[in-house]
N, C-alpha and C positions, 0 to 999 in steps of 0.2 A: 703231378697229380696229387690232390689231397685225399685224405681218407674219406671225405664226404662226397666225392664225385661219383661214387658207385656204392650200392648196397646189395648184399647177397640175400636171396630168398631161398627158403628150404621148403619144398613141397612134401607134405606128409603123405607118403604112399605106403604106410605100414600095412594097411588093410590089403592092398594088392600083393604085398610080399607074403602075407599069411602068417607064417610062423613068428610068434612074438619075440623070441630071443634073437632070431635071425634079423628081424626087422629092426630091433633095437641096435644090433651091431652095425647094420647098414647105415642107419641114421648117425650113429656115433662116428663111423669112418668118414662119412661125407663132411660132417662138421670139422673133424680133426684135420683131415687133409686140406680143407679149405684154408686152414689157419697157417699154412706155410706162406701164403701171400697176403691174406686179408685179415685185418684186426678190428674191423668195424662190427656193428650189430648184424646179426643174422635173423631174418624174419621168417618164422616157421608158421605155416597155416595149412589148412586142408585143401585150399583151392588157389589157383593162380590169381583169380580176382581178389581174394582176400589179401594175398601177399602184396599185390600192387596198391591196394587201398592204403596199406600201412607204409609202403615204400614212398608214396607221395607225401606222407607226413614227415618223412626223414629229410625232405628237401634236397634230394640227390637228383642227378641227371639220368643215371642208368640203374637198372636192376638186373642182376644176373641170378637166374633161378635154377636150382638143381633139385632133384628128387632124392629120396633116401636111397643110398647105394651108389650114387654118382660120385666118383672120386677123381680129383685133379691130381694126377701123378706128379711127383717131384723127383728131379734128377739133377745130380751135380755135373754140370758141363763146365769144363776147364775155362773156356774163354767167355762164359756167360757173364754179362754185367751183374753186379751184386745188388742192384736196387730195383725193386718193384717191376720186374719185367712183364709179368703176366697182366697185372692190373692196368699198367700204362698202355700196353699193347691192346688190351680189351677196349679201353676208352678211346684210343686213337682209331681203332677199326670202326667202332660204332659211330664216331663223329664223321666218318667218311662215307657213311651209307645213306642212301636215299630211301629211308624206311624207318618204321618204329619198332620192328620186330625181326629177330633172327632166331631160327630154331630148326630142328630136324623136320624137314618137310615130309608129310605123310600123304600118300595117295593110294586109292584102291578103286577098282571098277565099281561103278554105281554108288560110290561113297563120297565123291568130290574130293576136296583137299583138307588137310588138317596139319596140326603141329604136335610133336611129342612134347608134353608138358614137363618132361624131365630135364630139359636143357634149353633155356630160353634167355635171350638177351633183349631187353626192352629199353627203348629210349622213352623215358617217362614224359618228357616234354611233348614229343610227337604223339604219344599215347593219349595225352589230354587233348591235344589238338584234334585227334580223331574221335573225340567224344567219349573216351574211356569205355571202349566196347567190351562186352563180355568175352571171355576166352572162348566159350562155346563147347557145350557138351553134345555128344552124338544126338542127332535129331531123328524123329520118326516120320516127319512130313517134309514135303518138298518146299523149296524156297527159290526165289528169283536171285540168282547169284552171278557175280562177274566171272567171265571166262579168262583164266590166266594164260599168258604165253610162257612156255617153259624155256628157261635159259639153262643150257647144259654145259658142263665141262667134261668132255669125253662122253661116257655113257651115264654120268650122274647128273641129276638136277641140282643146279647151284642156286637158282632163284626162280620166283614166280613174278612175272612182269604184267602190269595191267595192259589189257588189250582193247578195252572199250566195248566189248561184246558181253551179252548176258545169256544165261541159260537157266532152265528149270531143272533143279537137282535136289536130292535129299542128302544133306551133309551128315554122314554117319561117323565121322572121325572127330576126335578131340581137337580143339583149337581152331575149328573152322570159323568161329566168330572173329578171331584176329585176322585170319586170312581174308575174309570178306571185307572187313573194315579197312584193311590196308589197301586192297585192290580198289575199293570204291573211292579211297582218298588219293588214288594215283601213285601209291607207294609200292615198292618192291617188298617181297617177302624173301629173305635170304637164308641160306644154310649158315650155321656158325662157321667162323673162319678156321683155317687149317690148324692154327696154333692151339685152338680150343679142342678141336676133334682129336688131335694127336695126343693131348694130355688127358682127355676124359676117358675114364673106365666106368662102365656100368656093372657094378658088382651084384646088383639085385638079380635074383634068379628068375628066369623066364620059362623054365621047364620043371617038372616035378623031380626029375633026376638031378638037375643042378641044385634045386632047393635042398634035396636030401644030402648032397655032397657038401654044400656050404654050411648046412646045419651041423654036420659032423665036424667041420673045421672050427666052427665057433665053439662047439661043446667040448671037443677034445684038445683044442689048441692047434696052432698053425703047424706044429711039428707033425701032425697027422696028414698034412698035405702030401699028395703023391702025384706021380705022372699020370694017374688015372683021371685027373680032373677033366681033361678034354673028352675022354670016353664017357664021363658022367654028364656031358652036355654043357660044360662050361665053355665060354667063348675063348678065343685066342687072347683077347685083352684080359679077361678074368684070370686065365692061367698065368699070363705074364706078370700080372700084379701079385698074385699069390706067391709066385716063385720069388719075386723080389722081396716080399715081406718075409718069407720063409728063410731066405738067405741072411737077412739081418737078424731075425729071431734066433737063428742057429749060431750066429757068429759074433753078435754084438758084444758079448761078455769076454771075448778075446780080441776085440777090435782095437785098432790103433789109427789115430789121425796124426800124420806127420806134420801137416800144416793145417791152418784153420780156414774153413769156408767163410765164416762170418766176417763182417766189416770190423775195423778197429776204431771207427769214428766215435763210438761212445766212450772210449777210454783216452782219447787224445788230450782232453782238458779236464782235470779233476775239479770237483765243486770247490768254490772259494772257501768253504768252511772245513774242507778236508785238512787234517793235521798231518803234514808231510814230515819225514819220509814214512814209507810203509813199515809198519811194525811186523805184521804177519800177512803174507799173501796166501790165501786158500784158493786153490784152482784145480779144475779138472785137468787131467794129464793129456793135453791136446795142444799140439802146435806151439806157436810162439806168442800168442796173445798175452800170456802171463809176463813175458819179457817186455812187451810194449807197455803194459801197466806199470812195471817197475821203472821203465825209462821215463814215463810221463808223470808218475806219481812220486818218484823218488825212492831211493833205497840207500841203506848204509850197511856196514859190516854185520850189524846185529839183526838185520832183517831176516825173519824166518820165511821159508817157503814150505807150505804143506800141500802136496798133491794128493787128491782123492779121486777115485774112479772105481766104477764097478768092474772094469776090465783089468785083471791082473797083468795082462800083456802090455796094456797101455802104460802102467806104472813101471814095468820092467824096462820097456823101451825108453821111456823118459829118463830113467836113472842112467841107462847106458849112454844116452846122448849127452847128459850132463857130465858124466865121468870120463867119457872117451873122446868126445869131439872137441876140437879146438876153436870152433866158430868160423872156420873157412871151408868153402866148397861143400856145402851140405849135400848136394846131389851125389857126390862121390861117397859121402858117408852113408847115404841111404843104401847104396849097394852093399856096404858092410852090414848094415842092419838086416837086409834081406837074407844074408847068409847066416848071421848070428841068431836071428829070430825068424826061422823059415815058416812058410805056410805048410800044413793047415793049422799048426798050433797057434800061429798069429794070423789075424785077419786084418789086412791093410785096407783101410777105407780110402779108396782111390776114386777118381772121377770117372764118369761114364762106364762104370763097371769093369775097368781094366784091372789087371792083376800084376804082381811083380814080374811074371813071365811075359806079359804082353805090354808092359809099360813103354811109353814113348819118351826116351830120355831127353831129346831136345825140348819136349814139353815140360819135363821136370826142371830143366835149366831155366826156362822162361818163367815157370812158376816161382822158382827161388829168387829170380831177379825181381819179380813183382813183390815178393815177400820182403826182400831187403829194402825196397823202396818204402814199404810201410814201417820198417824198423829203423829208419834213419840213414840208410846207406851202409855199404860194406864195412868201411872203417869204423864208423860209430858203433855198429852192431858188434864187431869183433872186440872192441874195447869194453863194451858193456858185458859181453859174454864172459870174458876172462874174470871180471869182478863178480858176476852173477854166480859162476861155478863155485866160488868160495863160500857162498852163503850156506847156512845150515838148511838141509832139506829133509823132509819127512815124506814117506810114500805110504799111503793108507788106502786099503781096499774098502770101498763103502758105496752102497747103492742108496742115494739120497731119497728115493721114493720108497723103496721096500723097507729100509732100516737105516736111518741117518745117525743112529746112536754112536757108531765108531768115530764119526767126525765130530759130533757134538762133544765127545769126551776130550777132544784136542782144542776146542775153542777157548780163547782167552778173552775176558772182558777188558779190552785195552784200546786206547786211542790209536788211530793210524792203521787199523786192520782193514783189509780189502778182501772180498770174495768174488771170484768169477766162476759161475757155475754153468756158463754157456747155455745150451739147450738141453741139458741133462734131464729135465722133467718132461721133455718133448722129443722123444726119439721114436723111430719106427718100431723098435723093440717094445718100448713101454706103451706106445699108442695102439698097438695091436693087443698086447697082453692085458691091459687094464681098460675098463670102460671110462668114459670121460669123468663121471662123478667119482669113480675110485681115484683117478689121478688127481682130481681136484682136492679130495680129502687128504691124500698123501702129501700133496704140495703144501696145503695149509698147515699140516703138522710140521713140515720143513721150515716154513717161514716163521711160524710161531716159536720154534726152537731157536732159530737164529736171533730173533728179537729178544728172547728171554736171556740168552747166553751172552750176547754182545750187541745191544741196541745201537751202538755207535758204528758198527762195522759197515763199510761202504759196499754196496751190492752192484754186480753186473751180471746179467744173464737173461733168460727168458722163462716165462712161467709155464704151467701145464697146458696152456692154450697157445703157446708160442708168442705171447705178447712180451715186448721188451721190458726189462727192468734195469735201470741204470741211474747212477748219480744220486742214489737214495740210501740213507742209513737204514739198517735192518728194522729198527723200531719204528721209524717214520713210515717205511714201506708197509710193514704189517698193519699199521693203523689205517693207511690209505686203502689198502686192499680190502679190509673189512668194511670200511665206509662206502666204497665204490663198487663192491662186488656185484656184478650183474649176471653171474653164472656163465656157462659155456656159450650161450647165444649172445651175450652182451659184448659191447666194445670194452676193451680192457687195456688201454695204453696208460702205463704209469712210468713214464721215463722222460728224460730230457732229450734223448736222441733216439729216433726211430731207425733201426737198422734191420737189414734182412738177415735172418738166421737160417 
């Protein structure tokens, strides 16, 4: 699937949310969490019809529309493929449907049928074939409307099927125009697929008590989240999402990634103009991607390694791995780390919310086998590791968004320098703590500093909107960024290799 086969739409429902600060936060979270999978343009408008008008100009096949507060949850699943799972599944599902629209089906007595505008999947080609019908605002007068046959899965309606019969009714629900046009064209109206419904959380408040509670969370910080959220009228999905964010916000600054989630594809082949070997590698203290960079970009005895991280625990664990581990049987060494750096002082970032106490050790063995495959195999990695451990290392606590100056003080203007900052500008911790425009400004300060201090330094990572950055020198990247910046809603791919972060 290409980036151009689907476009995201954002329905502005700030008026319905009411409170300006809460509405702004809901909008911000929808955009931000969409960026885990999607890096194309986001079309924001006040109506579904206006979004689709602009989507047609993008020359894409599908449009996925969310409203302010709709959040696509992200979760690290150990055996999940690392490339574009949500978008490819979305496109494959839509291509297999006999219809132009899928969304939450609404029905009420004496109101006919409608669709929730907050989550819609639209096949734009079939939408045009159906005459580009209006979405449909609630009507006050009766219409001659098709009668749908209800297709059920258990007690739930999964689709509306054309029946060929007509009825006089007053459509009082949003989205009735799409339902009518679809049925008149002999097409089904379907609910979104399970993989969408499982991931989608509606954080927008629907009661005054929930609005008051969420306003408090936004104003006072996620740390003020308590178990009273359900009592305040928050849904189970809202409570679950807030708890997951609270967990990261409370623990990220003592967090440790023992292995990397992201692909290594971007670092396998350095640019032809890169001057090997690496003079200094600057890297976040996470996993073994720094080692793969040194394997593929070259190192020598004088190569420096500077680890920087906002987590002091990540730096301490990385130092222990380098000083105490011989490069063989990492799963066994992890058991030692769990004893030497116990929870709760250390927060291990593990898959599917497991902990050192609940970890599946056969899964750890499999994970390490997969890691060794990425690192050239057991023998090659052990040989590399013994040479790597002898390199001079520096461990530096630094938050690149809040204050990059500690790292800036260590940068040298030299050829052969490489920096891997992973997704440090795009973490759950920073994505909740800072609004999009704040993160953007902080990130721009970061890249401007890198370009000023070493414009030749090769960059690998992701930006404040999770767009990949790789195979570009700092000065070149900073110039491209300024020339092509389209803001948080724009497409922002400035890389040679698109990888999933």
